[in-house]
C-alpha positions in Angstrom: 3.8 7.3 -3.0 4.0 5.2 -5.9 0.9 7.2 -7.4 1.8 10.7 -6.0 2.1 13.9 -8.6 5.1 15.6 -8.7 5.4 19.0 -9.2 8.9 20.9 -9.2 9.2 24.5 -8.3 12.9 26.1 -9.1 14.1 28.7 -7.3 17.3 30.7 -6.7 17.2 30.9 -2.9 20.0 33.9 -2.8 17.5 36.3 -3.5 14.4 36.9 -1.6 12.5 37.9 -4.7 13.1 34.2 -6.0 11.8 32.6 -2.5 8.3 34.9 -2.6 8.0 33.8 -6.1 8.2 30.3 -5.1 5.9 30.5 -2.5 3.3 32.0 -4.7 3.8 29.2 -7.1 3.6 26.2 -4.3 0.3 28.2 -2.8 -1.2 28.6 -5.8 -1.4 24.9 -6.4 -2.5 23.8 -3.0 -3.9 25.4 0.1 -2.7 22.4 2.4 1.1 21.8 3.2 1.5 19.0 5.6 5.3 18.8 6.0 8.2 21.3 4.7 11.7 20.6 5.1 14.1 23.4 4.7 17.4 21.7 3.7 19.0 23.8 1.2 22.3 25.5 2.4 25.8 27.0 1.1 29.3 27.3 2.1 30.9 30.1 0.6 34.8 30.0 0.4 35.2 33.5 -0.1 32.6 36.7 0.6 29.8 37.7 -1.4 26.8 39.3 -1.4 23.9 38.7 -3.2 22.5 40.7 -6.0 20.0 41.9 -3.4 22.6 43.3 -1.4 22.6 40.4 1.4 25.6 38.5 2.7 25.5 34.9 0.2 25.7 32.7 3.1 23.0 34.4 5.9 20.7 34.6 2.7 20.8 31.2 2.0 20.9 29.3 5.1 18.7 31.7 7.3 16.9 34.4 5.6 15.6 32.3 2.8 14.1 29.5 5.1 12.7 31.6 7.3 10.8 33.8 5.0 9.9 30.8 3.1 8.3 29.0 6.2 6.4 32.9 6.8 5.2 32.8 3.6 4.0 29.2 3.4 2.3 29.9 7.3 -1.6 29.4 5.4 -1.1 26.2 3.6 0.9 24.7 6.6 -1.8 26.1 9.4 -4.7 24.4 7.1 -2.7 20.9 7.4 -1.4 21.5 10.8 1.8 20.9 9.2 5.4 20.1 10.1 8.4 22.3 10.0 11.9 21.0 9.9 14.9 23.3 9.5 18.3 21.4 8.7 20.6 23.0 11.4 24.2 22.3 12.0 26.6 21.4 15.1 28.4 24.3 14.2 25.4 26.6 15.8 26.6 24.9 19.1 29.6 26.8 19.8 28.7 29.7 17.7 28.6 33.5 18.8 26.2 36.1 17.7 25.7 39.9 17.2 22.4 40.5 16.2 23.6 44.2 14.6 26.2 42.3 12.7 24.1 39.2 11.6 26.2 39.5 7.9 29.4 40.1 9.5 30.1 43.4 7.7 33.5 43.0 9.7 34.9 39.5 11.3 33.9 37.6 8.0 35.0 34.3 7.6 33.6 30.9 6.3 33.4 28.6 9.2 32.0 31.9 11.1 29.6 33.0 8.7 28.0 29.3 8.3 27.7 28.9 12.1 26.0 32.2 12.8 23.7 31.7 10.0 22.8 27.9 11.6 22.6 29.7 14.7 20.2 32.8 13.7 18.2 30.1 12.2 17.9 28.0 15.3 17.1 30.9 17.4 14.3 32.6 15.2 12.9 28.9 15.1 12.7 28.5 18.7 10.4 32.0 18.5 8.9 31.2 15.5 7.6 27.5 17.3 5.8 29.4 20.1 4.4 31.7 17.4 2.9 29.0 15.7 1.4 27.0 18.6 -2.0 28.2 18.0 -2.0 27.2 14.5 -0.9 23.5 15.4 1.9 24.2 13.2 5.0 22.5 14.8 8.4 23.7 13.7 12.1 21.6 14.8 15.7 22.0 13.8 17.5 18.9 12.9 21.2 18.5 12.9 21.7 15.6 10.7 25.2 14.5 11.7 28.2 15.0 9.7 27.2 13.9 6.2 29.2 13.2 2.9 27.8 15.9 1.0 28.8 18.4 -1.5 28.8 21.4 0.4 32.9 21.9 1.0 33.6 23.3 -2.5 36.6 25.2 -1.5 39.8 25.0 -2.7 42.9 24.4 -0.6 43.5 22.6 2.8 39.8 22.5 3.9 39.0 20.9 0.2 41.7 18.0 0.6 40.8 17.4 4.4 37.1 16.8 3.5 38.1 14.5 0.7 40.2 12.5 3.0 37.7 12.3 5.6 34.3 11.8 3.3 34.5 8.3 3.0 34.1 7.7 7.1 31.4 10.3 7.4 27.3 9.8 7.3 26.3 9.0 3.6 23.2 11.1 2.2 21.1 8.3 2.9 21.9 7.9 6.6 22.5 12.0 7.3 18.6 12.3 6.1 17.3 9.8 8.6 17.3 12.9 11.3 15.3 15.3 9.5 12.9 12.6 8.0 12.0 11.1 11.4 11.3 15.3 12.3 9.1 15.5 9.7 6.7 12.1 9.9 7.9 10.1 13.2 5.0 9.8 15.1 6.8 9.8 18.3 7.2 13.7 17.4 4.0 14.5 16.8 3.5 17.6 18.6 6.7 18.6 19.4 7.9 21.8 18.5 10.5 24.0 19.6 12.9 21.5 19.8 16.6 21.2 18.2 17.0 17.4 17.4 20.3 14.9 17.0 20.6 11.3 16.2 21.5 9.5 19.6 22.2 6.3 19.4 19.1 4.2 17.9 16.9 7.6 18.1 17.7 9.6 14.7 16.2 12.7 16.2 16.7 13.3 20.1 15.8 16.6 21.8 19.1 18.0 22.9 20.4 21.1 24.4 20.9 23.9 22.0 24.1 26.6 22.3 23.0 28.4 25.6 23.1 31.8 23.6 19.8 30.4 21.6 17.8 30.1 25.4 18.5 33.8 26.0 14.7 35.1 25.2 16.3 38.8 24.8 19.1 37.6 22.7 16.4 35.7 20.8 14.4 38.8 20.1 17.0 40.8 18.8 18.0 38.2 16.2 14.6 37.6 15.4 14.3 41.6 14.8 17.4 42.0 13.0 16.3 39.2 10.6 13.2 41.0 10.2 14.6 44.0 9.2 16.8 42.6 6.6 13.9 41.2 4.9 12.2 44.2 5.1 
């Protein structure tokens, strides 16, 4: 809106202490939050740990949005708001071991990214059910292949990305799916869905990775996530 008042809260989402500080800053300014879109993400070319001792990719892509959503839950519930996690189709083929979420063995760049997005999707399905009584909806939206600056690794992957980047979605086009998840009247009340672009529909519910439908496995991923945040 042209007359909207804008406020910025800056945080390093690799650090859960910063996520908590950001949530406190947001809650100090408003008691109602209509929309939360968790879009920040990282693709690490090398194995890295945060200064809090967490694997970097999992921390930014999964732990931070999971924690921020929980911390902002009172304001979201007050507005019966919508939460959108920006997911990835890499989760569609990913495998996950709840006892090795941080890939302390077997780490690769692609595996870490895909696993972080699958963990986010799986916990989102359980969190959506938990939030039903509050009126808050939570969905995961895959925006498509978008020409962002996410790929910054040197070598063949960077060169390959430069070649295909002109042929993928622009950042504005990629925003259509999470935007629809956030504001579309057609998705009012829809929760626990995995959304993708399908034809003229920017946010169509589709079937997720079958592992995400395994309630027992989801429970283990949720418990592992909570342990990492404890």
